[in-house]
GUZANU-492658 format. One record per atom (N, C-alpha, C): x, y, z. Coordinates in steps of 0.1 Angstrom, whole numbers, plus 5000, padded with zeros to 4 digits. Layout:
N
XYZ;...
//
This chain:
455
545703798441;546503908447;546203908463;547303908470;547303918485;546404038489;545804018501;545004128506;545804248509;547004238514;547904358517;548304428504;548504358494;548904418480;547704488475;546504428474;545304488469;544904608477;545004608490;544704738498;545604848494;546904818494;547804918491;547604988477;547304898467;547204958453;545905048453;544905008460;543605088459;543805228465;544705238474;545105378479;545705478469;546305418459;547005488448;546605458434;545305438433;544805388420;545105468408;545205598410;545405688398;546905698393;547905658402;549305668399;550005528399;549105418400;549705298401;548905198391;549705118383;549005018373;549704888376;549104778372;549704648373;549404588359;550504548352;550404488339;549604358340;548604348331;547704228331;546304238338;546304348346;545004378352;544204468344;543104518349;542304618341;543104738336;543104758323;544004858318;543404998320;544305078324;543905228326;545105308324;544905448321;546005528320;546305588332;547705598335;548205648347;548105808347;547805858358;547806008360;549206048362;549706108352;551206158353;551306298349;552506348350;552806498348;552006588357;551706538369;551006628380;552006728385;551506838391;552306938397;552706888410;553906928414;554406908427;553706998437;553406938449;552807008459;553707038471;553707158476;554507188488;554107098500;555007038507;554606948518;554206818514;554106778501;553606648498;554706548498;554406428502;555606318503;555706268489;556706308482;557006268468;558506268466;558906188455;560306188451;560606298440;559606358436;559806448424;560606578429;561406628421;562306748423;561506858419;561906978423;561307108420;561507158407;560907268404;560907328390;562407388388;563007448398;564207508397;565307388395;565207278402;566107178400;566107128386;564907108380;564807068366;565507158356;565407288358;566107388350;567607378352;568007368363;569407368367;570207248361;569507128362;570307008357;570407008341;569407078336;569607088320;570707188317;570707298323;571607408318;573007398325;573107338336;574407338343;575507288335;575507198326;576707138319;577307238308;576507358306;577107448297;578307518304;579507478299;580707488306;581207628309;581107728300;581607848302;580607958306;579507908311;578507998316;578608028330;578208138335;578008168349;576608138353;576408038363;575107998367;574708068379;573908168380;573608248392;572208208396;572208178410;570808148415;570308248423;569208308419;568608428427;567608368437;568108348449;567308288460;568208268472;567608198482;568408168494;569608068491;570508068499;571808008496;571607848495;570607798502;570307648501;570007598487;569307688479;569007638465;570307628457;571307708459;572607698451;573307588457;573407568470;574307458475;573707328472;572307308472;571607188468;572007138455;572207238444;572507188431;573907228428;574907248437;576307268434;576807148427;577407168416;578107058408;577206928408;575906958404;574906858405;575106748394;575706788384;575906678372;577406628373;577506488370;578706438368;579306468354;579006588349;579406628336;580906658334;581506618324;582906658321;583006758310;584106828310;584306948301;585706928294;585606958281;587006968274;587507108273;586807198281;587307328280;587207408294;586307498295;586107578307;585607488318;586007528330;585407468342;584607568351;584207678345;583407778352;582207728356;581607628350;580207568353;580307498366;581507458371;581707388384;581407468396;581307598394;581007688405;579507708406;579007738418;577607768421;577507908427;576907998420;576808138426;575408168430;575208248441;573908278447;573908418451;572708478450;572508618457;572308598471;572008478476;571908458491;570808548497;569508548492;568508628497;568208598511;568008708520;567808688534;566508768538;566208768549;564908828554;564608968548;565509058550;565409198545;565209198530;565809098523;565609098508;564109058505;563608958513;562208918511;561209038514;561609128524;560709238526;560809358516;562109388512;562309508504;562509468491;562809338486;563109308473;564509278471;564809198461;566209158459;566709188445;566109288438;566509328424;567809388425;568109488434;569409558434;570509468438;570209368447;571209268450;571609178439;570609148431;570909068418;571709148409;571409268407;572209348398;573609368402;573809398415;575209398421;575909268419;575209148421;575809028419;576409008405;575609048396;576009028381;577109108378;577109238384;578409328382;579609268387;579509208399;580709148405;581209018397;580308938392;580708828385;581308858371;580808958365;581309008352;582709058354;582909128365;584309188367;585309078371;584908978378;585708868382;586008768372;585008718364;585108598356;585008638341;584608758337;584408798323;583708698313;582508648318;581808558310;581108618298;580908528288;580108578277;578508558279;578308468289;577008408291;576708388306;575508448310;575008418323;573608388323;573308268330;572008238334;571708278347;570408338349;569908368363;568708288365;568808208376;567608128379;566708188389;565408188388;564508228398;564208108407;563908128420;563508028429;562208048435;561807968444;560507988450;560208118457;561208168464;561008298471;560908418461;561508398450;561508518440;560108518434;559408398432;558008388428;557108458437;557408438449;556608498461;556708648461;558008698461;558208848463;558108938451;558108858439;557808928427;558909008420;560208978424;561409038416;561209018402;561509128394;561409128379;562909098374;563108958374;564608928370;564708958355;563708948346;563808978333;564309118330;563709208337;564209348335;565709378340;565909308351;567309328356;568309258347;568009148341;568909078332;569009158318;568009228314;568009308302;569009428304;568809488315;569609608318;571009568320;571309458327;572709408329;573409378316;572609308306;573109258294;573609388285;572709488285;573109618280;574409688285;574409678298;575509738305;576809678303;576809548302;578109478301;578509418287;577309428277;577409388264;577709238263;577009158271;577009018271;575708958271;575608828269;574208778270;573808718283;572608758288;572208728301;570808678300;570508558304;569108508302;568508468316;567308518318;566508458330;566008338329;566008248338;565408118337;564208118347;563008118341;561808128349;561407998357;562207978367;562107838374;561707848388;560807958391;560407968405;559407848409;559307818421;558507708426;557007748426;556207648429;554807658430;554107678416;554907638405;554307658391;554307538383;554707418389;554507288383;555507188389;556107108380;557007008385;558307018379;559206918380;560506918375;560506938359;559506878353;559306888338;559107038334;558407118343;558307258340;559607328341;560507278349;562007328349;562607298337;562507178330;563107148319;562607238308;561307278307;560707368298;561407508299;561507548311;562107688314;563407688309;564207578311;565607578306;565607578291;564707508285;564707498270;564207638264;563507718271;563007858267;564307938267;565207928278;566308008278;567307968266;567407838264;568307798253;567807848238;566507848238;566007898225;566308048222;566308128233;566708258232;568208258228;569008188235;570508188232;570908148217;570208048211;570507998198;569808078187;569008168190;568308248180;569208318171;569208308157;570208368149;569808508147;570908578139;570608718135;569608728124;569708818115;568808838104;568708718095;569808658091;569908568081;570208418088;569408318083;569608188088;571008128082;571808068090;573007998084;572607878076;573607848067;573407738059;573507608066;572707508064;572807378071;573907298065;574607228074;575607128070;575106988068;575606928058;575106788055;575806698064;575006588068;575406488078;576106548090;575306648095;575606718108;574606718117;574706668129;573606658139;573806738152;572806768158;572806808172;572306688181;573006668192;572706558201;572106618213;570706608214;569906658225;569606548236;569906608249;569506508260;570606428264;571906468262;573006408268;573906508275;574206478287;574806588296;576406548299;576906468290;578306418291;578606368306;577706288311;578106228324;579206128322;580306148329;581406068329;582006048315;581706158306;582206158292;581406078282;580106058286;579305968276;579106038263;579006168262;578806238249;580006208240;581206208246;582406188238;582406038232;581805938240;581805798235;580905798222;579605868223;578705868212;579305948200;579806058204;580406148193;581506068184;582205978192;583305908185;582605798176;581605738180;580905648171;580405718159;579905828159;579405898149;580605948139;581605988145;582806028137;583405908129;583305788135;583705678128;582905638115;581605668116;580805628105;580505748095;581005868099;581105968089;580006088092;579606098105;578606198108;579106298118;579006428116;579606508125;578606558136;578906548148;578106598160;578506748162;577506838159;577706978158;577707038173;576607018180;576507058194;575706948203;576206928215;575506838224;574806938234;573506908236;572706988245;572406908258;573106938268;574107038269;575406998275;575806868273;577006818278;578206868270;579106928277;580306988272;580007098263;578807158263;578407268254;579207398259;579307488251;579907618253;579107718246;579407858251;578607958243;578807958228;580007938223;580407948209;579707838202;579707718208;579107598202;577707608200;577007658211;575507668211;575107768200;575807878197;575507968188;575507918173;576107798172;576107728158;575007628158;574207608167;573307498167;572407478155;571907588150;571007568139;571607548126;573007518127;573607478114;573507328110;573007258120;572707108118;571707078109;571506958104;570606918094;569606818101;570006778114;569106688121;569406688136;568406678144;568506668158;568206528163;569006468171;568606338178;568406368192;567306308198;566906328211;567006208220;567906208230;567906098239;567006108251;567306218259;566406238271;565106318266;564106248263;562806308257;562206408268;562306368281;561706438292;562206578293;563606598290;564106728292;564306798279;564306728267;564606798254;563606788243;562406718246;561506698236;560806828232;560706928242;560007058239;561107138229;562307128233;563407198225;563407148211;563407018209;563306958196;562206998188;561107008194;559807048187;559907198182;560407278192;560507418188;561607448178;562607378177;563707408167;563107358154;562407238154;561807188140;560807298136;560107358144;559107448141;559707578136;560707628143;561307758140;562307758129;563107648128;564207638120;564307528109;563107448109;562907338100;564107228101;564507198113;565407088116;564706978122;564506868115;563706738121;564506678133;563806588139;564306518150;564006378150;564906288156;564706148158;564906118173;564006038178;564205978191;565205868192;566205878201;567205768202;567505728217;568205628218;568705588231;570005508229;571005548237;572305478236;572605408249;571505358255;571705278268;571505138264;572405048265;572204908262;572704868247;573004748246;573404698233;572404718222;571204678225;570004678216;569704818211;569504908221;569105048217;570305128211;571505098215;572605168209;572705128193;572605008191;572704958177;571505008168;570304998174;569105048167;569205208164;569705278174;569805418173;570805468161;571905398162;572905418152;572405398138;571705288137;571105248123;570005348120;569305398128;568205498126;568705628120;569805678127;570405798122;571105778109;571805668106;572405648094;571305628083;570105568086;569205548075;568605678072;568405778081;568005918079;568705968066;570005958066;570806028056;570905948043;570405818043;570105738031;571405738022;572505698028;573805688022;574205558024;574505478013;574705328014;576205318021;577205398018;578505388024;578405408039;577605518043;577505548057;576805428065;575705378059;575005248065;575905138066;576805108056;577704998057;578705018069;579305148070;580205178080;579505158094;578305188094;577405178107;577305028111;577004938101;576904788104;578204748108;579304778102;580604738106;581004778120;580604898123;580904948137;580104868147;578904838145;578004768154;578604628155;578904558144;579404428144;580704418153;581604508151;582904508158;582604538173;581704618177;581504648190;580804538197;579804478191;579204368197;580104248199;580904228189;581804108190;582904148202;583104268204;584004298215;583404288228;582204338229;581504348244;580504238246;579904178235;578704098237;579103968244;580203898242;580503778250;580703798265;581303908268;581503948282;580103968289;579304038282;577904058287;577103928289;577303848279;576603708280;577103628291;578403648296;578903578307;578203628319;577903758321;577203808332;575803768332;575203748320;573803708320;573603568326;574603488324;574503348330;574303348345;575103448351;575103458366;573903538371;573203618363;572203708367;570703658363;570603558354;569303518350;568503478362;567303528363;566303488373;566203598384;567203688384;567003798394;565903888390;565503978401;564404068398;564904208402;564504298393;564904438395;563704538397;563904638404;563004758405;563704878399;562904948391;563405068385;562705188389;563405298394;562805418396;563705538393;563405598381;564405688376;563605828373;564405918367;563706048364;562806048352;563305998341;562506008328;562105878323;561105888314;560505748308;561405688299;562205768291;563105708281;564205628289;564705668301;565705588308;565005458313;563805468318;563105348323;562905248312;562505288300;562405208288;563605138285;564805208284;566105148281;566505048290;566205088304;566704988315;565904858314;564704858311;563904738309;564504648299;565004718287;565604638277;567004588281;567804668288;569104628293;568904508303;568004508312;567804408321;567304278314;566604288303;566204178295;567504118288;568404198284;569704148278;570504058289;570304098302;571004038313;570103918319;569003898313;568203788319;567503828333;567403948335;566803998349;565404048344;564404008353;563104048352;562704178360;562204278353;561904408360;560404388365;560304388379;559004368386;558304498390;559104608390;558504728394;559204838386;558404928380;559005038372;558205168374;559005278377;558405408378;559305528375;558705638373;559505758369;559005878377;559705988377;559306108382;558606208372;559106198359;558606288349;558206218336;557806088338;557406018325;556106068319;556106068305;554906098298;554005988295;552806018291;551705918289;552205808278;552705858267;553205768256;554405688261;555205738270;556305658275;555805548285;554805578292;554205468302;553505358293;552905408282;552305308273;553305208267;554505268263;555605178259;556105088270;556205138281;556705058294;555704938295;554504968295;553504858297;553504748286;554004788274;554104688263;555304608265;556304658272;557604588274;557604498285;557004538296;557104448309;556104328308;556404238318;555504118319;554404138328;553304048326;552104058334;552504068350;551904138357;552104148371;553104248375;553804318366;554704418369;554004548374;554504608384;553904718390;554504848382;553604928377;554005048370;553405178377;554305258381;553805378389;554505508387;553805618390;554305748387;554505828399;555705898400;555905988412;555605918425;556305818427;556105728440;556805788452;556305778464;557005808476;557805698482;558705728492;559505608497;558805498501;557605518508;556805418515;556205328503;555905378492;555305298481;556505218475;557705278473;558705208468;559105088476;559105118489;559504998499;558504888499;557304938497;556104838498;556204738486;556304808474;556204708462;557504638460;558604688464;559904618464;559804488472;559304498483;559104388492;558104288487;556904348482;555904258477;556304168465;557204238457;557604168444;558904098445;559604108457;560704038459;561904078451;562104218449;563104268441;564604248449;565604208440;566904188444;567704318442;567204418434;568004528431;567104638428;567504758432;566904878429;567704978421;567205028409;568005128402;567405248403;568105368408;567405488410;568505588411;568105698419;569105818421;569505818435;570205928439;570805938452;569705928464;568605978461;567505968472;567105828475;567205748466;566605598468;567705508474;569005548473;570105468479;569905418493;569705518502;569405468517;568305378519;567205398511;566005318511;566405168508;567105158496;567505018493;568404948502;569405018508;570304958517;569604918530;568705008535;568004968548;567104838546;566604828533;565904698531;566704578527;568104608527;568904488524;568904458509;568604558501;568404538485;569704608479;570204538469;571304588461;570804728454;571804808451;571504938445;572404978434;571805038423;572705078412;572305238410;573205318410;573005468408;573005498393;571805538389;571605568375;571405728374;571705798383;571505938384;572406028377;572206158378;573106248369;574406288376;574606238388;575806268394;576806158395;576606048387;577505938387;578705978379;579805888382;581105918375;581605818365;580805718362;581205618353;580205608341;580605588328;579705598317;578905478316;577605498312;576705388310;576105388296;576505478288;576105488275;577005408264;576305378253;577205308243;577405158246;578205108237;578404958238;579304938251;580305018253;581305008265;580305038277;579405118276;578605148289;577705028292;577204948282;576404828285;577204738292;578504718289;579404638297;579604688311;579804818312;580004868325;578704848334;577604858328;576304838335;576204688340;576504598330;576604458334;577404428345;578604488345;579604458356;579104508369;578604638368;578104698381;576904608387;576004558378;574904488384;575404358390;576204288383;576804158387;577504178401;578404278402;579204298414;578404348426;577104408422;576404458433;575304338437;574704278428;573604178431;574304048437;575504018431;576103888436;577203908446;577204018452;578104038464;577903938475;579003888480;578803798492;578003848504;578003988504;577404048516;575904008517;575203988506;573803948507;573503808514;574603738516;574403608524;574203648538;574503758543;574503788557;573503898560;573003968550;572104068552;570604028548;569704048558;568304028555;567604158555;566604178546;565904298546;564404268545;563704268556;562204248557;561804128549;562504018551;562203888545;562803868532;563603958527;564403928514;565703868517;566103758510;567403708512;568003688498;569203758497;569903748484;570803628484;570903558473;571803448471;573003488463;574103428466;575403468459;575303418445;
//
């Protein structure tokens, strides 16, 4: 190992690992620190991205206007009904509110929103400043819910209490209150599932729902893509939960199993391999020979349709190197498999909110020498991409400028994208995007710190 590489790794020993070297457990799930150079988002952001796709809810941010504008229309989620979720509402706390409190302002904001939009459901998000000044948003929400006879839930997502994953949990706590039944539990429907951890980015939930419809399984509710107040109220009628984004929905799946005896399976519909395996896994759970036969027919037809086209891209991409830096561990794992399908070697992989068991699976999948890191900052991403000779970075909107400044191709796999990457058709879309980006003629003329891309 070069001296430069060894020195850099020693500075970040707890959060960086290299496959094939002395095995150690990465320090992950650390709290975000104010002023720390990190790519990890805040608690409030974690809560907002989970709940925002609920289409007919009012999402009211109790805090400065910047928090609401930062997360306005943050998901590329599509709706088959209401478009109310596309708005971003704020109490716009200012200096006087910090001094004298913002509870009355919050109460007036709720009154105004109810009068104008007549929602059945309101989420009120706390922010950093609310945690500092101590506004009791729980009490305000309870009083407003009684006054207007609607459901209003506080989302305890104020800053300085953890990281983005803490925001996921705060969102799940609010959802658990929302789906809580009355005195009697409803009867469970056979071959009926809830789809957890899909946010209908570019209509992806509709793609997967259509697969299940073809094989004879009903998708009851998607958490939270294209979800509505009425749909969510029927959530515990399902007989099985499937969990795609474990980072955001693992806690919810566990709590629903504990409270309502609905088991869950982990799935992934990113890439040909994972999509096929996940459909088989769900079909096998219901132990119906006809259903499993229909599943195999669907997989066969879809792979015959898209497989040859993906194989064509593989011929052109074999030997390229990719760096992956995404939000959750499940997505990183699926991307490693997708790149393997395309003949691309993943030389660096990291996440913002990956769990220990996910990092263990990542290390099993990657080759010796691959850098595995948690919650990296831009300097670290830059250093390892250069050291490993990456031709491509997969990340979110914050990583795009870094890649282009280095002369490295970039793929947006974040929550604000507008094209579907899930399912068999999503695997083809991904292959097309990787090819058009990595093999663009522009890389013949762009040099980034010693990296030269070939056509």
